[in-house]
N, C-alpha and C positions, 0 to 999 in steps of 0.2 A: 354590597354588590347585588344588583337585582338579577333576575333570571335572564334578561336580555343580554346584560353585560357578561354574565357567566358563559352563555352560549357563544358570544363573540370571542371571548378569551379562549374557550375550548376549541373553537375553530381555528384560531391562530396557532395554538399548540399543535393541533392535528396537522395543519399545513406545514408547520416547521418540521415536524417529525417525518412527514411524507417527502418533503423536499430533501431532507438529510438522507433518507433511504434511497431516493432517486439519484442523488449525487454518487452514492456508492454504486448503484446500478449502472450509472454512466461510465464507470471504469470497467468496461467490458473486456472480453478476451482480446478483441482486436487491439484495444489500447495497451493492454498488458504486453501483448506480442510486439507492439511497436517500441515499447519502452525497452524490452529485452533485447530486441534486434538492434536497437540504438546504442546500447551500452553494456548491459549485463552479460550478454553472450560472450564478449571478448574474453572475460576471465572465467565466468561461471558456466559457459556453454548455454545453449538454447533452452535446455530443460533443467539446468541447475547442477549438472554433473561437471565438476571442476576438471580443468585440463592439467593441473599440477597439484602436488600434494601441499603447496603453500597457499592454495586458494580454498576457502571453505566450500564444501559441497552444500548446496541448497535444497536439492531434491529431497522431498520427504520431511523437510524440517517444519516445525510448527509455524503456522501462518502469523500468529501474533508475535512470536519470537523475531521473525524476520522483519516485520513492521517495526517492532521496538528497536532493533538494532539499526535499521535505516534511519529512524528518527534520532537515535543516538549519534550517528554519524553527522546527521544534518545539524544537530544542536551542539556538537563538539564534545559530547560526553565520551564518545569513542573517537580516536584520532587516526585517520587515514586520509591522506590528501586526495587520492582518487575517488574513495567512497564518499567523502564530504562533498566533493564537486558534483558527483552524480546524484547523490541524495538531496542536494539542495534544490534541485529541480522538481522534486516530487512532493505531491500533496500527501496528507496522511491517509486519504482514501486510496490513492495509488499505491502507497506502501503496503496497505493491507491487501489490496487486490494482487500485488506481486507475491506477497506471502501466501495467499490462497492458491495462486497458480503453482508455485514451487512445492507447496504442501502436497499437492495432488500427484506430483511426479514420483516415479518409483525410484 
């Protein structure tokens, strides 16, 4: 690999990394709030405080844990018809963004 090829390859890697970061940045608070108001709030409330003892409280929970559990519902590792349906529509970036939102809640 000559120097020109190296810099071209390096530029491609940087572009990929920046586009990946911008994808996560695109899942902003407005998108998170639309997702929550579209489905999460029904059971978990708008800030992750459950309305019944049978529903998990999401407020203050670890962001990566929430994202992992949503992914588990999506791929069938965890089984719950309602959660599987709701998580099937989410990207991994949206799952992490939701986790970060709920993690910030008291």
